[in-house]
Each structure stands twice: as structure tokens, then as C-alpha cells.
N, CA, C and O atoms as a printed pandas DataFrame, in Angstrom:
     atom_number atom_name residue_name chain_id  residue_number  x_coord  y_coord  z_coord
0              1         N          MET        A               1  248.316   46.560  179.682
1              2        CA          MET        A               1  247.662   45.654  178.768
2              3         C          MET        A               1  248.716   44.831  178.034
3              4         O          MET        A               1  249.705   45.378  177.546
4              5         N          SER        A               2  248.510   43.542  177.956
5              6        CA          SER        A               2  249.472   42.695  177.268
6              7         C          SER        A               2  249.133   42.616  175.781
7              8         O          SER        A               2  247.984   42.786  175.371
8              9         N          VAL        A               3  250.154   42.356  175.003
9             10        CA          VAL        A               3  250.007   42.279  173.557
10            11         C          VAL        A               3  249.425   40.920  173.181
11            12         O          VAL        A               3  249.835   39.893  173.722
12            13         N          VAL        A               4  248.482   40.917  172.266
13            14        CA          VAL        A               4  247.904   39.683  171.749
14            15         C          VAL        A               4  248.878   39.101  170.737
15            16         O          VAL        A               4  249.157   39.725  169.713
16            17         N          LYS        A               5  249.395   37.912  171.015
17            18        CA          LYS        A               5  250.363   37.278  170.120
18            19         C          LYS        A               5  249.641   36.444  169.066
19            20         O          LYS        A               5  248.530   35.971  169.303
20            21         N          PRO        A               6  250.266   36.262  167.905
21            22        CA          PRO        A               6  249.642   35.445  166.859
22            23         C          PRO        A               6  249.566   33.979  167.285
23            24         O          PRO        A               6  250.417   33.495  168.031
24            25         N          GLU        A               7  248.556   33.292  166.811
25            26        CA          GLU        A               7  248.370   31.880  167.160
26            27         C          GLU        A               7  249.235   30.947  166.322
27            28         O          GLU        A               7  249.521   29.827  166.745
28            29         N          LYS        A               8  249.656   31.392  165.142
29            30        CA          LYS        A               8  250.510   30.569  164.291
30            31         C          LYS        A               8  251.561   31.460  163.634
31            32         O          LYS        A               8  251.439   32.685  163.617
32            33         N          LYS        A               9  252.589   30.821  163.097
33            34        CA          LYS        A               9  253.660   31.576  162.443
34            35         C          LYS        A               9  253.116   32.309  161.226
35            36         O          LYS        A               9  252.195   31.845  160.554
36            37         N          GLN        A              10  253.711   33.463  160.963
37            38        CA          GLN        A              10  253.337   34.245  159.796
38            39         C          GLN        A              10  254.375   34.056  158.694
39            40         O          GLN        A              10  255.441   33.484  158.924
40            41         N          LYS        A              11  254.061   34.531  157.521
41            42        CA          LYS        A              11  254.867   34.301  156.317
42            43         C          LYS        A              11  256.341   34.687  156.477
43            44         O          LYS        A              11  257.220   33.941  156.048
44            45         N          HIS        A              12  256.619   35.826  157.080
45            46        CA          HIS        A              12  258.000   36.327  157.154
46            47         C          HIS        A              12  258.626   36.193  158.539
47            48         O          HIS        A              12  259.606   36.875  158.837
48            49         N          ASP        A              13  258.076   35.324  159.390
49            50        CA          ASP        A              13  258.654   35.130  160.723
50            51         C          ASP        A              13  260.127   34.775  160.626
51            52         O          ASP        A              13  260.532   33.971  159.787
52            53         N          GLY        A              14  260.914   35.379  161.486
53            54        CA          GLY        A              14  262.345   35.111  161.517
54            55         C          GLY        A              14  263.179   36.094  160.724
55            56         O          GLY        A              14  264.401   36.123  160.875
56            57         N          SER        A              15  262.549   36.906  159.877
57            58        CA          SER        A              15  263.332   37.892  159.122
58            59         C          SER        A              15  263.653   39.089  160.024
59            60         O          SER        A              15  262.840   39.502  160.850
60            61         N          VAL        A              16  264.845   39.625  159.843
61            62        CA          VAL        A              16  265.352   40.706  160.689
62            63         C          VAL        A              16  265.635   41.941  159.839
63            64         O          VAL        A              16  266.183   41.836  158.742
64            65         N          ASP        A              17  265.258   43.104  160.352
65            66        CA          ASP        A              17  265.563   44.385  159.713
66            67         C          ASP        A              17  266.068   45.350  160.767
67            68         O          ASP        A              17  265.652   45.295  161.925
68            69         N          THR        A              18  266.961   46.231  160.365
69            70        CA          THR        A              18  267.323   47.350  161.229
70            71         C          THR        A              18  266.571   48.564  160.707
71            72         O          THR        A              18  266.449   48.760  159.498
72            73         N          MET        A              19  266.073   49.367  161.620
73            74        CA          MET        A              19  265.313   50.557  161.263
74            75         C          MET        A              19  265.789   51.722  162.118
75            76         O          MET        A              19  266.309   51.535  163.218
76            77         N          ASN        A              20  265.602   52.918  161.594
77            78        CA          ASN        A              20  265.992   54.129  162.306
78            79         C          ASN        A              20  264.867   55.141  162.265
79            80         O          ASN        A              20  264.110   55.214  161.298
80            81         N          SER        A              21  264.770   55.917  163.324
81            82        CA          SER        A              21  263.909   57.087  163.329
82            83         C          SER        A              21  264.792   58.248  163.761
83            84         O          SER        A              21  265.994   58.068  163.957
84            85         N          ASP        A              22  264.225   59.412  163.909
85            86        CA          ASP        A              22  265.015   60.550  164.363
86            87         C          ASP        A              22  265.509   60.362  165.795
87            88         O          ASP        A              22  266.527   60.935  166.184
88            89         N          ASP        A              23  264.787   59.556  166.579
89            90        CA          ASP        A              23  265.077   59.433  167.998
90            91         C          ASP        A              23  265.653   58.098  168.439
91            92         O          ASP        A              23  266.155   57.994  169.558
92            93         N          ALA        A              24  265.596   57.074  167.595
93            94        CA          ALA        A              24  265.994   55.743  168.040
94            95         C          ALA        A              24  266.453   54.864  166.884
95            96         O          ALA        A              24  266.223   55.164  165.713
96            97         N          ARG        A              25  267.115   53.756  167.260
97            98        CA          ARG        A              25  267.499   52.712  166.303
98            99         C          ARG        A              25  266.844   51.419  166.763
99           100         O          ARG        A              25  266.686   51.194  167.963
100          101         N          PHE        A              26  266.461   50.567  165.814
101          102        CA          PHE        A              26  265.719   49.362  166.124
102          103         C          PHE        A              26  266.283   48.158  165.378
103          104         O          PHE        A              26  266.762   48.276  164.250
104          105         N          ILE        A              27  266.218   46.996  166.031
105          106        CA          ILE        A              27  266.367   45.718  165.343
106          107         C          ILE        A              27  265.011   45.055  165.491
107          108         O          ILE        A              27  264.552   44.796  166.604
108          109         N          VAL        A              28  264.374   44.784  164.363
109          110        CA          VAL        A              28  263.015   44.246  164.347
110          111         C          VAL        A              28  263.050   42.841  163.750
111          112         O          VAL        A              28  263.499   42.647  162.621
112          113         N          MET        A              29  262.575   41.872  164.516
113          114        CA          MET        A              29  262.499   40.493  164.039
114          115         C          MET        A              29  261.034   40.080  164.030
115          116         O          MET        A              29  260.370   40.062  165.067
116          117         N          ARG        A              30  260.554   39.755  162.865
117          118        CA          ARG        A              30  259.148   39.369  162.749
118          119         C          ARG        A              30  258.895   38.047  163.462
119          120         O          ARG        A              30  259.600   37.062  163.243
120          121         N          GLY        A              31  257.868   38.042  164.327
121          122        CA          GLY        A              31  257.491   36.843  165.070
122          123         C          GLY        A              31  257.744   36.998  166.559
123          124         O          GLY        A              31  258.162   38.057  167.029
124          125         N          ASP        A              32  257.484   35.928  167.290
125          126        CA          ASP        A              32  257.596   35.880  168.747
126          127         C          ASP        A              32  258.965   35.321  169.129
127          128         O          ASP        A              32  259.163   34.106  169.129
128          129         N          TYR        A              33  259.910   36.204  169.455
129          130        CA          TYR        A              33  261.284   35.807  169.749
130          131         C          TYR        A              33  261.808   36.541  170.978
131          132         O          TYR        A              33  261.300   37.602  171.340
132          133         N          THR        A              34  262.820   35.971  171.611
133          134        CA          THR        A              34  263.472   36.602  172.760
134          135         C          THR        A              34  264.533   37.591  172.267
135          136         O          THR        A              34  264.880   37.603  171.086
136          137         N          ALA        A              35  265.034   38.403  173.169
137          138        CA          ALA        A              35  266.100   39.350  172.823
138          139         C          ALA        A              35  267.341   38.602  172.332
139          140         O          ALA        A              35  267.990   39.037  171.382
140          141         N          GLU        A              36  267.669   37.491  172.970
141          142        CA          GLU        A              36  268.840   36.709  172.574
142          143         C          GLU        A              36  268.679   36.144  171.161
143          144         O          GLU        A              36  269.629   36.135  170.379
144          145         N          GLN        A              37  267.482   35.678  170.843
145          146        CA          GLN        A              37  267.225   35.152  169.498
146          147         C          GLN        A              37  267.314   36.259  168.452
147          148         O          GLN        A              37  267.796   36.022  167.345
148          149         N          ILE        A              38  266.859   37.453  168.784
149          150        CA          ILE        A              38  266.954   38.590  167.860
150          151         C          ILE        A              38  268.411   38.893  167.555
151          152         O          ILE        A              38  268.786   39.052  166.393
152          153         N          LEU        A              39  269.233   38.974  168.593
153          154        CA          LEU        A              39  270.657   39.300  168.404
154          155         C          LEU        A              39  271.363   38.243  167.558
155          156         O          LEU        A              39  272.118   38.579  166.645
156          157         N          LYS        A              40  271.123   36.981  167.856
157          158        CA          LYS        A              40  271.760   35.896  167.094
158          159         C          LYS        A              40  271.370   35.976  165.625
159          160         O          LYS        A              40  272.230   35.874  164.750
160          161         N          ALA        A              41  270.087   36.158  165.347
161          162        CA          ALA        A              41  269.619   36.237  163.959
162          163         C          ALA        A              41  270.137   37.495  163.268
163          164         O          ALA        A              41  270.463   37.452  162.082
164          165         N          ALA        A              42  270.217   38.605  163.980
165          166        CA          ALA        A              42  270.716   39.850  163.380
166          167         C          ALA        A              42  272.159   39.704  162.922
167          168         O          ALA        A              42  272.525   40.214  161.863
168          169         N          VAL        A              43  272.982   39.016  163.705
169          170        CA          VAL        A              43  274.374   38.765  163.310
170          171         C          VAL        A              43  274.408   37.797  162.131
171          172         O          VAL        A              43  275.111   38.038  161.149
172          173         N          GLU        A              44  273.654   36.707  162.223
173          174        CA          GLU        A              44  273.646   35.692  161.154
174          175         C          GLU        A              44  273.141   36.255  159.831
175          176         O          GLU        A              44  273.627   35.864  158.770
176          177         N          GLN        A              45  272.169   37.173  159.880
177          178        CA          GLN        A              45  271.609   37.748  158.659
178          179         C          GLN        A              45  272.351   39.002  158.204
179          180         O          GLN        A              45  271.951   39.634  157.226
180          181         N          GLY        A              46  273.435   39.372  158.907
181          182        CA          GLY        A              46  274.266   40.493  158.490
182          183         C          GLY        A              46  273.688   41.868  158.775
183          184         O          GLY        A              46  274.121   42.854  158.178
184          185         N          GLU        A              47  272.721   41.953  159.673
185          186        CA          GLU        A              47  272.133   43.252  160.002
186          187         C          GLU        A              47  272.987   44.034  160.995
187          188         O          GLU        A              47  272.993   45.265  160.976
188          189         N          ILE        A              48  273.707   43.324  161.860
189          190        CA          ILE        A              48  274.666   43.971  162.762
190          191         C          ILE        A              48  275.961   43.176  162.733
191          192         O          ILE        A              48  275.976   42.002  162.362
192          193         N          GLU        A              49  277.032   43.820  163.124
193          194        CA          GLU        A              49  278.343   43.161  163.196
194          195         C          GLU        A              49  278.437   42.385  164.508
195          196         O          GLU        A              49  277.839   42.791  165.504
196          197         N          PRO        A              50  279.176   41.276  164.526
197          198        CA          PRO        A              50  279.311   40.498  165.762
198          199         C          PRO        A              50  279.814   41.331  166.950
199          200         O          PRO        A              50  279.402   41.101  168.087
200          201         N          GLU        A              51  280.689   42.281  166.690
201          202        CA          GLU        A              51  281.224   43.101  167.789
202          203         C          GLU        A              51  280.184   44.071  168.368
203          204         O          GLU        A              51  280.392   44.619  169.450
204          205         N          ASP        A              52  279.070   44.286  167.660
205          206        CA          ASP        A              52  278.000   45.160  168.155
206          207         C          ASP        A              52  276.968   44.420  169.005
207          208         O          ASP        A              52  276.096   45.042  169.612
208          209         N          GLU        A              53  277.069   43.091  169.045
209          210        CA          GLU        A              53  276.079   42.285  169.759
210          211         C          GLU        A              53  276.029   42.627  171.251
211          212         O          GLU        A              53  274.940   42.705  171.819
212          213         N          GLU        A              54  277.156   42.830  171.887
213          214        CA          GLU        A              54  277.195   43.157  173.315
214          215         C          GLU        A              54  276.483   44.477  173.606
215          216         O          GLU        A              54  275.713   44.565  174.563
216          217         N          ALA        A              55  276.730   45.495  172.799
217          218        CA          ALA        A              55  276.064   46.790  173.014
218          219         C          ALA        A              55  274.553   46.661  172.857
219          220         O          ALA        A              55  273.793   47.211  173.654
220          221         N          TRP        A              56  274.122   45.940  171.836
221          222        CA          TRP        A              56  272.687   45.768  171.601
222          223         C          TRP        A              56  272.023   44.930  172.691
223          224         O          TRP        A              56  270.807   45.008  172.867
224          225         N          SER        A              57  272.796   44.133  173.422
225          226        CA          SER        A              57  272.204   43.307  174.476
226          227         C          SER        A              57  271.630   44.151  175.618
227          228         O          SER        A              57  270.895   43.632  176.458
228          229         N          HIS        A              58  271.957   45.438  175.657
229          230        CA          HIS        A              58  271.450   46.348  176.689
230          231         C          HIS        A              58  270.287   47.199  176.187
231          232         O          HIS        A              58  269.792   48.060  176.913
232          233         N          ALA        A              59  269.850   46.966  174.960
233          234        CA          ALA        A              59  268.744   47.742  174.386
234          235         C          ALA        A              59  267.419   47.311  175.007
235          236         O          ALA        A              59  267.303   46.213  175.550
236          237         N          ARG        A              60  266.436   48.180  174.920
237          238        CA          ARG        A              60  265.088   47.890  175.441
238          239         C          ARG        A              60  264.407   46.874  174.522
239          240         O          ARG        A              60  264.427   47.021  173.300
240          241         N          TYR        A              61  263.807   45.848  175.116
241          242        CA          TYR        A              61  263.120   44.791  174.383
242          243         C          TYR        A              61  261.608   44.948  174.549
243          244         O          TYR        A              61  261.127   45.215  175.650
244          245         N          TYR        A              62  260.866   44.782  173.462
245          246        CA          TYR        A              62  259.406   44.759  173.547
246          247         C          TYR        A              62  258.834   44.037  172.334
247          248         O          TYR        A              62  259.549   43.744  171.375
248          249         N          GLN        A              63  257.539   43.755  172.391
249          250        CA          GLN        A              63  256.836   43.121  171.277
250          251         C          GLN        A              63  255.608   43.949  170.935
251          252         O          GLN        A              63  254.975   44.536  171.812
252          253         N          SER        A              64  255.277   43.989  169.641
253          254        CA          SER        A              64  254.144   44.785  169.194
254          255         C          SER        A              64  253.694   44.313  167.812
255          256         O          SER        A              64  254.439   43.653  167.088
256          257         N          TRP        A              65  252.473   44.662  167.473
257          258        CA          TRP        A              65  251.988   44.525  166.104
258          259         C          TRP        A              65  252.375   45.788  165.349
259          260         O          TRP        A              65  252.416   46.868  165.938
260          261         N          TYR        A              66  252.661   45.671  164.054
261          262        CA          TYR        A              66  253.000   46.822  163.215
262          263         C          TYR        A              66  252.219   46.782  161.919
263          264         O          TYR        A              66  251.988   45.717  161.347
264          265         N          LYS        A              67  251.825   47.926  161.476
265          266        CA          LYS        A              67  251.186   48.098  160.169
266          267         C          LYS        A              67  252.100   49.020  159.382
267          268         O          LYS        A              67  252.419   50.116  159.843
268          269         N          THR        A              68  252.521   48.594  158.209
269          270        CA          THR        A              68  253.435   49.385  157.388
270          271         C          THR        A              68  252.664   50.240  156.407
271          272         O          THR        A              68  251.767   49.766  155.710
272          273         N          SER        A              69  253.031   51.507  156.365
273          274        CA          SER        A              69  252.470   52.426  155.387
274          275         C          SER        A              69  253.526   52.674  154.316
275          276         O          SER        A              69  254.597   53.196  154.625
276          277         N          PRO        A              70  253.252   52.313  153.068
277          278        CA          PRO        A              70  254.247   52.509  152.005
278          279         C          PRO        A              70  254.392   53.961  151.581
279          280         O          PRO        A              70  255.261   54.282  150.771
280          281         N          LEU        A              71  253.577   54.823  152.101
281          282        CA          LEU        A              71  253.592   56.224  151.677
282          283         C          LEU        A              71  254.647   57.054  152.375
283          284         O          LEU        A              71  254.798   58.237  152.067
284          285         N          GLY        A              72  255.378   56.470  153.302
285          286        CA          GLY        A              72  256.479   57.193  153.919
286          287         C          GLY        A              72  256.147   57.822  155.245
287          288         O          GLY        A              72  257.013   57.904  156.117
288          289         N          GLY        A              73  254.938   58.265  155.426
289          290        CA          GLY        A              73  254.601   58.829  156.729
290          291         C          GLY        A              73  255.311   60.132  156.987
291          292         O          GLY        A              73  255.097   61.118  156.281
292          293         N          GLN        A              74  256.152   60.140  157.994
293          294        CA          GLN        A              74  256.748   61.377  158.484
294          295         C          GLN        A              74  258.111   61.666  157.870
295          296         O          GLN        A              74  258.912   60.755  157.659
296          297         N          ASP        A              75  258.362   62.901  157.593
297          298        CA          ASP        A              75  259.691   63.419  157.242
298          299         C          ASP        A              75  260.384   62.698  156.093
299          300         O          ASP        A              75  261.611   62.593  156.094
300          301         N          GLY        A              76  259.635   62.200  155.115
301          302        CA          GLY        A              76  260.242   61.660  153.913
302          303         C          GLY        A              76  260.807   60.262  154.011
303          304         O          GLY        A              76  261.557   59.857  153.123
304          305         N          TYR        A              77  260.483   59.495  155.054
305          306        CA          TYR        A              77  260.933   58.111  155.120
306          307         C          TYR        A              77  260.282   57.323  153.984
307          308         O          TYR        A              77  259.199   57.679  153.520
308          309         N          SER        A              78  260.945   56.247  153.535
309          310        CA          SER        A              78  260.410   55.456  152.430
310          311         C          SER        A              78  259.175   54.654  152.843
311          312         O          SER        A              78  258.337   54.326  152.004
312          313         N          ARG        A              79  259.066   54.342  154.121
313          314        CA          ARG        A              79  257.867   53.689  154.652
314          315         C          ARG        A              79  257.799   54.022  156.141
315          316         O          ARG        A              79  258.783   54.448  156.746
316          317         N          TRP        A              80  256.642   53.821  156.703
317          318        CA          TRP        A              80  256.459   54.117  158.119
318          319         C          TRP        A              80  255.776   52.927  158.767
319          320         O          TRP        A              80  254.739   52.474  158.281
320          321         N          ASN        A              81  256.335   52.411  159.852
321          322        CA          ASN        A              81  255.778   51.267  160.568
322          323         C          ASN        A              81  255.038   51.774  161.797
323          324         O          ASN        A              81  255.650   52.283  162.736
324          325         N          HIS        A              82  253.725   51.633  161.784
325          326        CA          HIS        A              82  252.879   52.127  162.862
326          327         C          HIS        A              82  252.672   51.026  163.894
327          328         O          HIS        A              82  252.111   49.983  163.556
328          329         N          PRO        A              83  253.105   51.217  165.151
329          330        CA          PRO        A              83  252.854   50.196  166.177
330          331         C          PRO        A              83  251.375   50.124  166.535
331          332         O          PRO        A              83  250.664   51.129  166.511
332          333         N          ARG        A              84  250.924   48.908  166.871
333          334        CA          ARG        A              84  249.525   48.669  167.245
334          335         C          ARG        A              84  249.492   47.689  168.412
335          336         O          ARG        A              84  250.398   46.870  168.565
336          337         N          ASP        A              85  248.457   47.773  169.228
337          338        CA          ASP        A              85  248.273   46.822  170.323
338          339         C          ASP        A              85  247.596   45.542  169.860
339          340         O          ASP        A              85  247.761   44.488  170.474
340          341         N          THR        A              86  246.839   45.633  168.785
341          342        CA          THR        A              86  246.065   44.489  168.308
342          343         C          THR        A              86  246.331   44.242  166.827
343          344         O          THR        A              86  246.727   45.161  166.110
344          345         N          PRO        A              87  246.118   43.021  166.364
345          346        CA          PRO        A              87  246.324   42.732  164.944
346          347         C          PRO        A              87  245.238   43.368  164.082
347          348         O          PRO        A              87  244.131   43.637  164.547
348          349         N          CYS        A              88  245.574   43.598  162.841
349          350        CA          CYS        A              88  244.609   44.045  161.846
350          351         C          CYS        A              88  245.074   43.502  160.504
351          352         O          CYS        A              88  246.179   42.969  160.396
352          353         N          ARG        A              89  244.246   43.632  159.493
353          354        CA          ARG        A              89  244.599   43.129  158.165
354          355         C          ARG        A              89  245.909   43.765  157.699
355          356         O          ARG        A              89  246.050   44.988  157.703
356          357         N          GLY        A              90  246.859   42.929  157.300
357          358        CA          GLY        A              90  248.128   43.405  156.785
358          359         C          GLY        A              90  249.167   43.731  157.843
359          360         O          GLY        A              90  250.283   44.119  157.500
360          361         N          ALA        A              91  248.833   43.585  159.116
361          362        CA          ALA        A              91  249.794   43.881  160.184
362          363         C          ALA        A              91  250.699   42.672  160.421
363          364         O          ALA        A              91  250.338   41.541  160.096
364          365         N          TYR        A              92  251.861   42.923  160.982
365          366        CA          TYR        A              92  252.759   41.834  161.362
366          367         C          TYR        A              92  253.143   41.979  162.825
367          368         O          TYR        A              92  253.188   43.087  163.358
368          369         N          PHE        A              93  253.420   40.853  163.468
369          370        CA          PHE        A              93  253.837   40.820  164.866
370          371         C          PHE        A              93  255.351   40.788  164.886
371          372         O          PHE        A              93  255.964   40.060  164.105
372          373         N          ALA        A              94  255.971   41.575  165.776
373          374        CA          ALA        A              94  257.424   41.628  165.813
374          375         C          ALA        A              94  257.954   41.724  167.237
375          376         O          ALA        A              94  257.295   42.250  168.135
376          377         N          SER        A              95  259.144   41.209  167.414
377          378        CA          SER        A              95  259.919   41.355  168.634
378          379         C          SER        A              95  260.998   42.379  168.311
379          380         O          SER        A              95  261.613   42.319  167.247
380          381         N          VAL        A              96  261.230   43.321  169.226
381          382        CA          VAL        A              96  262.038   44.501  168.894
382          383         C          VAL        A              96  263.075   44.785  169.972
383          384         O          VAL        A              96  262.809   44.644  171.166
384          385         N          LEU        A              97  264.271   45.190  169.522
385          386        CA          LEU        A              97  265.268   45.791  170.400
386          387         C          LEU        A              97  265.374   47.254  169.987
387          388         O          LEU        A              97  265.465   47.563  168.799
388          389         N          CYS        A              98  265.362   48.152  170.968
389          390        CA          CYS        A              98  265.326   49.588  170.669
390          391         C          CYS        A              98  266.376   50.334  171.486
391          392         O          CYS        A              98  266.457   50.185  172.705
392          393         N          TRP        A              99  267.181   51.143  170.788
393          394        CA          TRP        A              99  268.077   52.105  171.438
394          395         C          TRP        A              99  267.390   53.457  171.345
395          396         O          TRP        A              99  267.281   54.023  170.257
396          397         N          ASP        A             100  266.926   53.981  172.474
397          398        CA          ASP        A             100  266.279   55.303  172.517
398          399         C          ASP        A             100  267.315   56.402  172.539
399          400         O          ASP        A             100  266.963   57.581  172.575
């Protein structure tokens, strides 16, 4: 099943965050972007160092909707981002690089 993409830009499109879980590391860029665009923005926004760009270029790329829970979710995280196949109120669309 393919992901339903947003029809127009959202408020925070283009912002980049790095996130971690117990099993993986992520670079998350809000909006519809390619892996190359994510890496360029991550370096420009100071989320990764320029020398790390080559390593991240081999990470798994995907797109998904996310709903953020401010309650932390699992294991004491400050927030938890729940992936979704479809949009819902308060969800954001993101392009992601993931190191499993």
C-alpha cells in the first residue's frame, strides 16, 4: 500500500530533527523530500556533521505520516512519534532516513 501524501505544504515542512529509539537512529524531515534533500538540510540545519553525510547516504529511506504523543509513550521518552499510513488530525507527513 502506498502512502497518501499531503496535497499542500504543511506549517513545518522542511524542518529536520534527529531522533533515536532503542533500536534505530532517524533523520526526520517534515514534508515530501528525497533522501538527498534530507541529508543536505540536515547538514545545513546542524543536525548532522558534514563528515557524517556519506554514512547516512546508505540509510533506509521511507515516508510516513506521524502522530506525536507528548506523554512520552515507551520507556520514558519525552515524546513518542507513532507512524501511520493515513493522515489524521494533528499528524504530520515526513520523509525519513533510518539506521536500523
